[in-house]
N, C-alpha and C positions, 0 to 999 in steps of 0.2 A: 472438375476444373481442368484447365490446360496446364501443361507444364511448359508455364511460361518457363506459359510455360512455357511455374513454372518453370515438364516435366520432365528429351528430354526424353531417332529411333529407327532400326532397319532389320529386315528378315522376319522370321516367325517369332511370335511373341514368346518370351521366356516365361516358364512357369516357376522357376526358382525365385525366391523372394529376396532380391537385393533391394537397395533403397528405392529404386524405381523399377518395377517389373515390366520393362518395356522391351521393344524389339531392337532398338538401336544397339550396336555392339557396346554394351555398357560395362566398363571395367569395375572390378571390385578390388579392394585392398587385400593383399596377401598377408595373412597373419602367420608370420614365420615362426614355427615352433622348433625349428632346427637350431641347436646350440651353435652359436657363432663365436669365434675367437675375439671379434671386435664388434662394437655397436656404434651407431651414429646417433648423436643427440639431435633431436628435432623439437619443434614446437607444434602443438596441435590444439584444436578447440573441441571441447566436449559439451554435451548437454548437461548443464549444471542443475537445472530444475525445470519442472513443467509449469506453464502458466495456468493450467486448468482449462477445461473446454470452453468456459465462458470468460476466461481471463485475457488480458492484453499482454502480449509478449514484451519483455524488456531485455536490455543488453545483459542483465545479470542472470538470465536464463542460460547463458553460455559461459564457459570458463576456459581460459587459456592456461595450458600447462606444458611442462617439459616432459618428453618421452624419448624412447629410443627405438630404432629399427636396426635390423641386421646390417652389418657393413658389407656383407657379401650377398650377391643375388644368385638365384638358381637358374637353370636352363629354362627358357621360356618367359623369364621375368625381365622387367625393365625398372630401373630406378629413375625417378623423375623429380625435378624441382618444380614446385608449384609457381605459376606465374599469375593466374587469375582464377578467382572463384565467383560464382554467381549466387546471389540470394534472391529468392522468388516467393511470391505469396503462397504457393502450394506447400511450402515448407512449414507453414503454420500448422497444417494438419499433422505433420510428422512429429510435432512437439507433444501431441497427445498420445496416450497409451494406445488408443484405438484411432487410427487415421480416418475411419469412416469410408475408406476406399479400398477396392479390391486390387489396385495396382500400386499402392504405396505401403511401405513398411514404416513403423514409427522409429524415431531415434530412441536409443536406450540411454538411460541416465549414466553419466560418467564414462560414456563411450563416445568415440570420435564421431562428429556429424559429417555428413557428406552431401554432395550435390553436383551441379555442373562445374567442371574445372578444366583448365588448360595448363599444360606444363611443357617443359623441355626435357628431353632425354639426356641424362648424365652418364648412364651406363646401360648397356643392353646385352642380353643373352637371348634375344629373339631375332629371328632372321629378317623380320619386316621392319626393324627399327635400328637406327644408328645414333650415336651420340650427336646431339644438336638438333634432332628432329623435334618438331612441335606436335603434340598429341592432345587429344580431348577425351574426356569421360563424363558421363552424367551420373556417376556415383563416385566422384573424386573426393577422397578424404580431406577434411579441412585441416591440413597440416603442411608444413613447409617443404618436406621431402617425403616421398612415399615409394614403396615397392609395389608395382602393379603387374597383373597378368598381361603380358604383351599381346596375347591372342585376342584380347577384348578391347584393345585401344584402337583409336582411329587417328591416322596421320592427317595433319592439316596442311593446306597449301596457302600460305599467307598472301600470295599474289591475288587470290580470288577476292580478297576484301581490302585490297590496296594496303596490305601490311598491317591492318588493324586486327590483330589476333582475337581480341576480346569480342569482336563482332560475331565470332562463331558461337558465343554463348547467348547471343541475342538475335540481331537482325538476320544473320546468316545461319542461325541454329534453330533450336526448338521454338523460340519465341516468334521468329519470322515465319516458320512453318505453320505455327498455330494461327497466325493472322491470315496467311495466304490460303491455306487449306480450309480454314473455317469459312472464309468468304466464298471460296469456290464450291465447297461441298454443302454448306448450309445457307449461304446467303442468296443463292440463285440470282446473282448479279448478271445482267446482260447489257452489252453495249447497245446504246440507242433506246433503252427502255425508260430513260428519264427518271431513274430511281434516286431517292434521297436516303442516305445512310446517316444514322446517328451512332456515335461511339461514346460510351461512358468509360471513365478511367482513361480518358483519351491522351493524357500526357505520360502515361506509364509505358512500360517496356513493350507490351503487346498493342495497346490502344494507339500509341503514336504511329506504329507501323500499319495497323488495320485501316485507319482513315486514309492514309496515302495509297495503300493497296486497293482499297475500295474505289478510289478515283482511277487508278491505273487499270482496273478491271472493267470500268465502265460507268460507275455512278456519276450522275450529273451534279449532285450536291452532297457535300459531306459536312456534318456539324459535330463538333466535339463537346464533351462535358468534362470539366476539370475543376480543381479546387482552389486555384489562385489566378490572379490577373496575369502573372508572369507566364504561367503555363498556357493560358488562353492566348496570350500574345504570340508565343512560340508556335502554337498550333496553326495560327492563321498566317503569320509572317514567314515562318521557316518551312512548315510542312504542308502548306497548301490547302488547309481546311477553309471552307467558305465562311464559317463562323464558329465561335466557341463560347460556351456558357460557363460562367463561374457559378457553380451551384450553391456557393456560400453567400452569394449576393443576389438580391432580387428574387423574382418569381420564376422558377425554372419552367413551369408549364406555359406561362405567358411568352417567355423568350423562345421556347420551342415552337409555339404557334407562329411567332414572328419569322423565325429562321427556316421553318419547314411549313410554309403555307399550304402545300399540297399533301401534308401528312408525311408519315415515316414509312418507308418500304422495307428497309433493312436496319436492324438494330444489333450492333456488336456490343454485347453485354459483358462488361468486366466487373461490375460492382453489385448488382442485385439491389434489394431493399427499396426504399422510397423513390430513389432516382429512376430505377427501372420501372416501377409502377407508373410514374409520370410519363415516361416514354411510351410504354405499352398502350396507355390510354389514348395516345395520338397516332397509333399505327393504323395503317390502311388495311382494307380487306385483302386477304391472301398474302399478307406480308410475312417477313421471316425474322426470327430472333436467332442470332448466333450466340449460343450459351457458352461463353468462353470461361468466365470466372465470376465469383461472387464475393469479392474481397470484403465487402461490408458485413458479410455473414460469417467470416472465418473464425471470429472470436466468440461465436455463439454455438451452443449445442443443438444444431438443427441438421436435418438430413441434407444431402447434396444430390441434385440441386434443391434449394429451399422451395417449398410449395408457394404458389401465388396466393394472395388473399382472395376470398370468394368473389369480390367485385371485379378484380383484375382477371381472374380466371374466367369469369363470365364473358368479359370483353374478348379474351383470347379465343374462346370457343365460338362466339358469335361471328367474329371476323375471320375465323379460320387462320389464325396466326400460328405458324409453326414455332415450336420451342422445344428443341431436342438437345439433349446433352451432346457436346462435341468433345471428343478425345482424339488428339492428333495422332496418338499411337496406333489408332485403327486405320491410318491412311499411309503407312510407311512404304507401300508399294510406289507411292508418288514422291517419296522423299528426295531422291537424287535429282530428278528434273526440277522439283520445286526449289531446292537449294541453289541450283544453277541459275534459275530465274531470279532469285533474290540477289545473288551475287552480281548478276548482270545489271540489275537495277541500281545496286550500290555503286558499282564501277562507273555507271553512266550518270550518276548524280540524280537519278529519278527517285531514289528512296533515301531520304534524309535520316540519319541515325544520331540519336542522342544517348549519352551515357552519363550516369552519375558515378564517379570513381572515388572510392575510399582507399586510402593507403594503409597497408599493414594488416596482418592476420589478427592482431590483437583488437582491431576495431570492427570485426565482422559482426559481432553481436549488436553493436550500435548501428551498423549499416542495416541490419535486418529490422531492428526496431524502427528506424527512420523510414525504410521502405514500406513497412506495414501501415504507417501513419501518413503516407503520401509525401514523404520528404524527397523523393527522387523525381527526376525528369528523365524519361527514357529508362534504359536498363540499369539496374543497380549492380555494380561490379566492385569486387574487392581486389586490389592489386597486392599480391603477396610478395613478389620479388621482381627484379628487373632482368 
Protein backbone atom coordinates (compact mmCIF):
# COMPACT_ATOMS: atom_id res chain seq x y z
CA UNK A 1 0.00 0.00 0.00
CA UNK A 2 1.09 3.59 -0.24
CA UNK A 3 1.63 5.72 2.67
CA UNK A 4 -1.10 7.56 1.98
CA UNK A 5 -0.10 7.36 1.93
CA UNK A 6 -0.73 6.28 4.21
CA UNK A 7 3.27 6.27 4.53
CA UNK A 8 5.39 8.99 4.35
CA UNK A 9 10.54 10.26 2.39
CA UNK A 10 14.20 11.38 1.33
CA UNK A 11 17.75 9.91 1.03
CA UNK A 12 18.88 6.31 1.36
CA UNK A 13 16.39 3.96 2.90
CA UNK A 14 16.83 3.50 6.61
CA UNK A 15 17.21 -0.04 7.88
CA UNK A 16 16.40 0.77 11.48
CA UNK A 17 12.80 -0.07 12.26
CA UNK A 18 10.97 3.04 13.25
CA UNK A 19 7.23 3.20 12.67
CA UNK A 20 7.83 3.75 8.95
CA UNK A 21 11.15 2.47 7.69
CA UNK A 22 11.36 4.99 4.91
CA UNK A 23 13.89 7.35 3.51
CA UNK A 24 12.42 10.71 4.36
CA UNK A 25 14.06 12.26 7.39
CA UNK A 26 11.62 10.67 9.79
CA UNK A 27 11.88 11.74 13.44
CA UNK A 28 11.38 9.44 16.33
CA UNK A 29 10.42 10.24 19.85
CA UNK A 30 13.27 10.52 22.27
CA UNK A 31 12.63 8.35 25.28
CA UNK A 32 14.44 10.36 27.91
CA UNK A 33 15.89 8.16 30.59
CA UNK A 34 17.80 10.98 32.24
CA UNK A 35 16.41 11.98 35.58
CA UNK A 36 14.98 15.46 35.43
CA UNK A 37 14.16 17.82 38.24
CA UNK A 38 10.85 18.66 36.64
CA UNK A 39 8.43 16.97 34.28
CA UNK A 40 5.75 18.27 31.97
CA UNK A 41 2.30 16.71 31.99
CA UNK A 42 0.99 15.81 28.53
CA UNK A 43 -1.80 13.81 26.97
CA UNK A 44 -1.13 10.95 24.61
CA UNK A 45 -3.00 8.22 22.74
CA UNK A 46 -1.88 4.60 23.01
CA UNK A 47 -2.99 1.38 21.37
CA UNK A 48 -5.53 -0.03 23.81
CA UNK A 49 -6.37 -3.27 22.00
CA UNK A 50 -5.97 -4.97 18.65
CA UNK A 51 -9.02 -5.54 16.43
CA UNK A 52 -7.62 -8.84 15.16
CA UNK A 53 -6.48 -9.45 11.60
CA UNK A 54 -10.04 -9.97 10.41
CA UNK A 55 -11.65 -7.45 12.74
CA UNK A 56 -13.01 -3.98 12.09
CA UNK A 57 -11.15 -1.23 14.00
CA UNK A 58 -13.15 0.87 16.45
CA UNK A 59 -12.39 4.01 18.44
CA UNK A 60 -12.03 1.89 21.60
CA UNK A 61 -8.89 0.28 20.17
CA UNK A 62 -7.19 3.52 21.24
CA UNK A 63 -6.93 5.08 24.69
CA UNK A 64 -6.26 8.65 25.77
CA UNK A 65 -4.12 8.94 28.86
CA UNK A 66 -2.05 11.39 30.84
CA UNK A 67 1.72 11.05 30.80
CA UNK A 68 4.86 13.10 31.41
CA UNK A 69 7.95 14.14 29.50
CA UNK A 70 11.14 15.74 30.78
CA UNK A 71 10.87 19.47 31.27
CA UNK A 72 14.47 19.97 30.09
CA UNK A 73 15.76 19.01 26.64
CA UNK A 74 19.25 17.86 25.69
CA UNK A 75 21.60 19.18 23.01
CA UNK A 76 20.29 18.22 19.58
CA UNK A 77 16.72 17.91 20.78
CA UNK A 78 13.63 19.98 20.08
CA UNK A 79 10.44 20.29 22.11
CA UNK A 80 7.41 20.64 19.89
CA UNK A 81 3.71 21.26 20.39
CA UNK A 82 1.56 19.12 18.15
CA UNK A 83 -0.69 20.97 15.71
CA UNK A 84 -1.95 18.32 13.29
CA UNK A 85 -1.92 14.53 13.08
CA UNK A 86 -2.75 12.38 10.08
CA UNK A 87 -4.74 9.16 10.15
CA UNK A 88 -4.34 6.88 7.14
CA UNK A 89 -5.49 3.47 5.90
CA UNK A 90 -2.01 1.93 6.15
CA UNK A 91 -2.23 2.33 9.93
CA UNK A 92 -4.74 -0.52 10.03
CA UNK A 93 -1.82 -2.86 9.33
CA UNK A 94 0.10 -1.40 12.27
CA UNK A 95 -2.72 -2.44 14.60
CA UNK A 96 -1.81 -6.09 13.97
CA UNK A 97 1.04 -7.88 15.71
CA UNK A 98 2.43 -8.62 12.26
CA UNK A 99 1.96 -5.79 9.75
CA UNK A 100 2.56 -8.08 6.78
CA UNK A 101 4.96 -5.48 5.41
CA UNK A 102 8.72 -5.14 5.43
CA UNK A 103 8.61 -1.35 5.82
CA UNK A 104 6.10 -1.00 8.67
CA UNK A 105 6.40 -1.81 12.34
CA UNK A 106 3.37 -2.71 14.46
CA UNK A 107 2.13 -0.45 17.21
CA UNK A 108 2.62 -1.99 20.64
CA UNK A 109 -0.15 -2.34 23.20
CA UNK A 110 -0.23 0.45 25.79
CA UNK A 111 2.47 2.35 23.91
CA UNK A 112 1.99 5.66 22.14
CA UNK A 113 0.87 5.43 18.52
CA UNK A 114 2.57 7.50 15.85
CA UNK A 115 2.21 8.66 12.25
CA UNK A 116 2.40 11.79 10.16
CA UNK A 117 2.40 14.94 12.27
CA UNK A 118 3.10 18.65 12.19
CA UNK A 119 4.00 20.88 15.11
CA UNK A 120 5.57 24.12 16.20
CA UNK A 121 8.92 24.36 17.98
CA UNK A 122 8.59 25.60 21.56
CA UNK A 123 12.23 25.11 22.58
CA UNK A 124 15.27 24.08 20.59
CA UNK A 125 18.81 22.94 21.30
CA UNK A 126 19.43 22.12 17.65
CA UNK A 127 21.16 24.59 15.33
CA UNK A 128 18.66 24.13 12.49
CA UNK A 129 15.57 25.09 14.44
CA UNK A 130 14.34 28.04 16.46
CA UNK A 131 11.27 28.69 18.56
CA UNK A 132 8.27 29.22 16.31
CA UNK A 133 9.47 27.06 13.40
CA UNK A 134 6.95 24.65 11.90
CA UNK A 135 8.24 21.10 11.49
CA UNK A 136 7.03 17.74 10.19
CA UNK A 137 7.67 14.08 10.97
CA UNK A 138 6.17 10.87 9.69
CA UNK A 139 6.71 9.11 12.99
CA UNK A 140 5.18 11.84 15.12
CA UNK A 141 3.92 10.51 18.47
CA UNK A 142 0.21 10.94 19.10
CA UNK A 143 0.63 13.31 22.02
CA UNK A 144 0.13 16.96 22.76
CA UNK A 145 3.81 17.81 23.31
CA UNK A 146 6.89 15.78 22.41
CA UNK A 147 10.68 15.89 22.59
CA UNK A 148 12.12 14.92 19.21
CA UNK A 149 15.56 14.46 17.68
CA UNK A 150 16.04 17.73 15.79
CA UNK A 151 18.40 16.13 13.31
CA UNK A 152 15.52 14.09 11.94
CA UNK A 153 12.96 16.85 11.58
CA UNK A 154 12.10 18.75 8.42
CA UNK A 155 11.29 22.48 8.50
CA UNK A 156 8.17 23.58 6.65
CA UNK A 157 7.57 26.70 4.56
CA UNK A 158 3.89 27.63 5.01
CA UNK A 159 3.92 29.95 1.99
CA UNK A 160 4.33 26.95 -0.34
CA UNK A 161 0.77 25.86 0.51
CA UNK A 162 -0.82 29.27 0.98
CA UNK A 163 -0.46 28.94 4.74
CA UNK A 164 -2.42 25.68 4.97
CA UNK A 165 0.10 23.72 7.03
CA UNK A 166 -2.00 20.55 7.16
CA UNK A 167 -1.58 20.21 3.38
CA UNK A 168 1.96 18.97 4.05
CA UNK A 169 0.35 15.83 5.49
CA UNK A 170 -1.72 15.35 2.34
CA UNK A 171 -1.68 17.08 -1.02
CA UNK A 172 1.84 18.51 -0.59
CA UNK A 173 3.14 15.48 1.29
CA UNK A 174 3.27 11.71 0.96
CA UNK A 175 -0.35 11.50 -0.22
CA UNK A 176 0.25 13.89 -3.10
CA UNK A 177 3.56 12.22 -3.91
CA UNK A 178 1.84 8.84 -4.04
CA UNK A 179 -0.73 10.13 -6.51
CA UNK A 180 1.73 12.01 -8.70
CA UNK A 181 4.55 9.48 -8.77
CA UNK A 182 2.14 6.56 -9.09
CA UNK A 183 0.68 8.09 -12.23
CA UNK A 184 4.08 9.04 -13.64
CA UNK A 185 5.88 5.79 -12.83
CA UNK A 186 3.14 3.18 -13.26
CA UNK A 187 0.35 4.86 -15.22
CA UNK A 188 2.24 5.51 -18.45
CA UNK A 189 0.05 8.54 -19.07
CA UNK A 190 0.95 10.49 -22.21
CA UNK A 191 -0.40 13.80 -23.48
CA UNK A 192 -2.41 13.30 -26.66
CA UNK A 193 -2.86 9.55 -26.16
CA UNK A 194 -6.60 9.92 -25.52
CA UNK A 195 -6.42 7.79 -22.37
CA UNK A 196 -9.27 7.10 -19.97
CA UNK A 197 -8.46 6.83 -16.26
CA UNK A 198 -10.67 5.31 -13.58
CA UNK A 199 -10.02 6.00 -9.89
CA UNK A 200 -11.54 3.92 -7.09
CA UNK A 201 -11.80 5.39 -3.61
CA UNK A 202 -11.92 8.60 -5.63
CA UNK A 203 -13.12 10.91 -2.85
CA UNK A 204 -10.41 9.81 -0.41
CA UNK A 205 -7.13 11.53 0.35
CA UNK A 206 -5.17 9.97 -2.52
CA UNK A 207 -7.94 9.26 -4.99
CA UNK A 208 -9.25 12.83 -5.06
CA UNK A 209 -5.77 14.02 -6.01
CA UNK A 210 -5.03 11.18 -8.43
CA UNK A 211 -7.97 11.98 -10.69
CA UNK A 212 -7.00 15.63 -10.93
CA UNK A 213 -3.34 14.80 -11.52
CA UNK A 214 -4.30 12.28 -14.19
CA UNK A 215 -6.05 15.10 -16.03
CA UNK A 216 -3.12 17.48 -15.53
CA UNK A 217 -0.70 14.85 -16.83
CA UNK A 218 -2.69 14.24 -20.00
CA UNK A 219 -5.66 11.91 -19.54
CA UNK A 220 -8.57 12.92 -21.77
CA UNK A 221 -11.22 11.34 -19.54
CA UNK A 222 -11.30 10.71 -15.78
CA UNK A 223 -14.02 8.73 -14.00
CA UNK A 224 -14.22 8.28 -10.23
CA UNK A 225 -15.88 5.63 -8.08
CA UNK A 226 -17.05 6.64 -4.59
CA UNK A 227 -19.61 5.64 -1.97
CA UNK A 228 -22.08 8.53 -1.68
CA UNK A 229 -23.92 10.95 -3.96
CA UNK A 230 -22.27 13.85 -2.11
CA UNK A 231 -18.80 12.51 -2.89
CA UNK A 232 -19.69 11.93 -6.53
CA UNK A 233 -21.03 15.47 -6.83
CA UNK A 234 -17.83 16.94 -5.35
CA UNK A 235 -15.66 14.91 -7.73
CA UNK A 236 -17.48 16.24 -10.78
CA UNK A 237 -18.33 19.79 -9.72
CA UNK A 238 -15.20 20.70 -7.71
CA UNK A 239 -12.42 18.42 -8.87
CA UNK A 240 -13.03 18.19 -12.59
CA UNK A 241 -13.84 14.49 -12.98
CA UNK A 242 -15.86 13.81 -16.12
CA UNK A 243 -18.16 11.45 -14.25
CA UNK A 244 -18.46 9.67 -10.91
CA UNK A 245 -20.16 6.41 -9.99
CA UNK A 246 -21.79 5.71 -6.63
CA UNK A 247 -20.94 2.02 -6.25
CA UNK A 248 -23.70 1.61 -3.66
CA UNK A 249 -26.33 2.51 -6.26
CA UNK A 250 -27.08 0.83 -9.54
CA UNK A 251 -24.87 -1.43 -11.60
CA UNK A 252 -21.21 -0.36 -11.57
CA UNK A 253 -20.30 -2.40 -14.66
CA UNK A 254 -23.09 -0.83 -16.71
CA UNK A 255 -22.21 2.69 -15.59
CA UNK A 256 -18.54 2.08 -16.40
CA UNK A 257 -19.46 1.02 -19.92
CA UNK A 258 -21.54 4.19 -20.26
CA UNK A 259 -18.85 6.56 -18.96
CA UNK A 260 -15.87 4.73 -20.49
CA UNK A 261 -17.17 3.68 -23.93
CA UNK A 262 -13.64 3.17 -25.22
CA UNK A 263 -12.61 1.03 -22.25
CA UNK A 264 -10.18 1.84 -19.43
CA UNK A 265 -6.51 2.59 -20.09
CA UNK A 266 -5.31 3.51 -16.59
CA UNK A 267 -6.80 2.33 -13.29
CA UNK A 268 -5.72 3.99 -10.05
CA UNK A 269 -6.70 1.28 -7.56
CA UNK A 270 -7.27 2.34 -3.96
CA UNK A 271 -9.73 -0.33 -2.89
CA UNK A 272 -9.29 -3.78 -4.42
CA UNK A 273 -12.05 -6.37 -4.11
CA UNK A 274 -15.18 -6.56 -6.26
CA UNK A 275 -14.95 -2.97 -7.50
CA UNK A 276 -11.47 -3.55 -8.86
CA UNK A 277 -12.55 -6.82 -10.49
CA UNK A 278 -15.30 -4.90 -12.29
CA UNK A 279 -12.89 -2.23 -13.53
CA UNK A 280 -10.22 -4.70 -14.63
CA UNK A 281 -12.79 -6.61 -16.68
CA UNK A 282 -13.25 -3.45 -18.79
CA UNK A 283 -9.59 -2.55 -19.22
CA UNK A 284 -8.00 -2.34 -22.64
CA UNK A 285 -5.10 -4.25 -24.13
CA UNK A 286 -1.73 -3.10 -22.74
CA UNK A 287 -3.40 -0.96 -20.06
CA UNK A 288 -2.02 -0.22 -16.61
CA UNK A 289 -3.13 -0.64 -12.98
CA UNK A 290 -1.56 1.69 -10.42
CA UNK A 291 -1.73 -0.48 -7.32
CA UNK A 292 -1.95 2.19 -4.64
CA UNK A 293 -4.05 0.62 -1.88
CA UNK A 294 -6.53 -2.12 -1.10
CA UNK A 295 -8.61 -0.65 1.70
CA UNK A 296 -11.45 -3.13 1.18
CA UNK A 297 -9.01 -5.90 2.13
CA UNK A 298 -7.23 -4.34 5.13
CA UNK A 299 -9.55 -5.97 7.67
CA UNK A 300 -8.89 -9.41 6.18
CA UNK A 301 -5.98 -11.76 6.77
CA UNK A 302 -4.78 -11.85 3.17
CA UNK A 303 -1.38 -11.17 1.60
CA UNK A 304 -0.62 -7.77 0.12
CA UNK A 305 -1.34 -7.16 -2.64
CA UNK A 306 -4.25 -9.60 -2.51
CA UNK A 307 -4.24 -12.10 -5.38
CA UNK A 308 -6.79 -11.69 -8.16
CA UNK A 309 -9.50 -14.27 -8.73
CA UNK A 310 -8.68 -16.82 -11.48
CA UNK A 311 -11.10 -15.22 -13.96
CA UNK A 312 -9.73 -11.70 -13.43
CA UNK A 313 -6.15 -12.94 -13.47
CA UNK A 314 -6.86 -14.57 -16.83
CA UNK A 315 -8.13 -11.23 -18.20
CA UNK A 316 -5.05 -9.47 -16.86
CA UNK A 317 -2.68 -11.87 -18.57
CA UNK A 318 -4.58 -12.08 -21.86
CA UNK A 319 -4.74 -8.29 -22.19
CA UNK A 320 -1.19 -7.73 -20.92
CA UNK A 321 -2.39 -5.44 -18.13
CA UNK A 322 0.40 -4.35 -15.84
CA UNK A 323 -0.36 -4.65 -12.11
CA UNK A 324 2.72 -3.94 -10.04
CA UNK A 325 2.95 -2.97 -6.42
CA UNK A 326 3.73 0.72 -6.08
CA UNK A 327 5.63 2.05 -3.08
CA UNK A 328 6.33 5.76 -3.12
CA UNK A 329 9.34 5.30 -0.86
CA UNK A 330 11.22 3.76 -3.77
CA UNK A 331 11.10 7.02 -5.75
CA UNK A 332 12.39 9.55 -3.25
CA UNK A 333 15.07 10.76 -5.63
CA UNK A 334 12.16 12.55 -7.31
CA UNK A 335 10.63 13.83 -4.06
CA UNK A 336 11.86 17.42 -4.10
CA UNK A 337 10.85 18.23 -7.67
CA UNK A 338 7.52 16.46 -7.22
CA UNK A 339 6.62 18.35 -4.04
CA UNK A 340 7.42 21.63 -5.77
CA UNK A 341 5.14 20.64 -8.66
CA UNK A 342 2.33 19.80 -6.25
CA UNK A 343 2.76 23.12 -4.43
CA UNK A 344 2.69 25.03 -7.72
CA UNK A 345 -0.56 23.32 -8.69
CA UNK A 346 -2.04 24.12 -5.26
CA UNK A 347 -0.97 27.76 -5.41
CA UNK A 348 -2.31 28.11 -8.93
CA UNK A 349 -5.67 26.55 -8.06
CA UNK A 350 -5.13 23.65 -10.45
CA UNK A 351 -5.18 21.07 -7.66
CA UNK A 352 -8.24 21.29 -5.43
CA UNK A 353 -7.72 20.01 -1.89
CA UNK A 354 -10.35 18.64 0.45
CA UNK A 355 -9.82 17.80 4.12
CA UNK A 356 -12.00 16.30 6.82
CA UNK A 357 -10.85 17.94 10.05
CA UNK A 358 -11.60 16.55 13.52
CA UNK A 359 -10.81 18.65 16.57
CA UNK A 360 -9.00 17.25 19.60
CA UNK A 361 -6.52 14.46 20.32
CA UNK A 362 -9.23 12.64 22.28
CA UNK A 363 -11.14 12.12 19.03
CA UNK A 364 -8.36 10.56 16.98
CA UNK A 365 -9.68 7.03 17.50
CA UNK A 366 -13.11 8.05 16.23
CA UNK A 367 -11.49 9.82 13.29
CA UNK A 368 -9.58 6.65 12.41
CA UNK A 369 -12.72 4.52 12.63
CA UNK A 370 -14.62 6.96 10.42
CA UNK A 371 -11.84 7.14 7.85
CA UNK A 372 -11.65 3.35 7.57
CA UNK A 373 -15.39 3.21 6.86
CA UNK A 374 -15.35 5.99 4.26
CA UNK A 375 -16.54 8.83 6.47
CA UNK A 376 -13.96 11.28 5.14
CA UNK A 377 -13.84 13.39 2.01
CA UNK A 378 -10.23 14.07 1.11
CA UNK A 379 -7.54 13.83 3.75
CA UNK A 380 -8.51 12.89 7.32
CA UNK A 381 -6.73 15.23 9.74
CA UNK A 382 -6.90 15.67 13.51
CA UNK A 383 -6.29 19.18 14.82
CA UNK A 384 -4.60 18.85 18.21
CA UNK A 385 -3.90 22.50 19.06
CA UNK A 386 -3.97 25.94 17.49
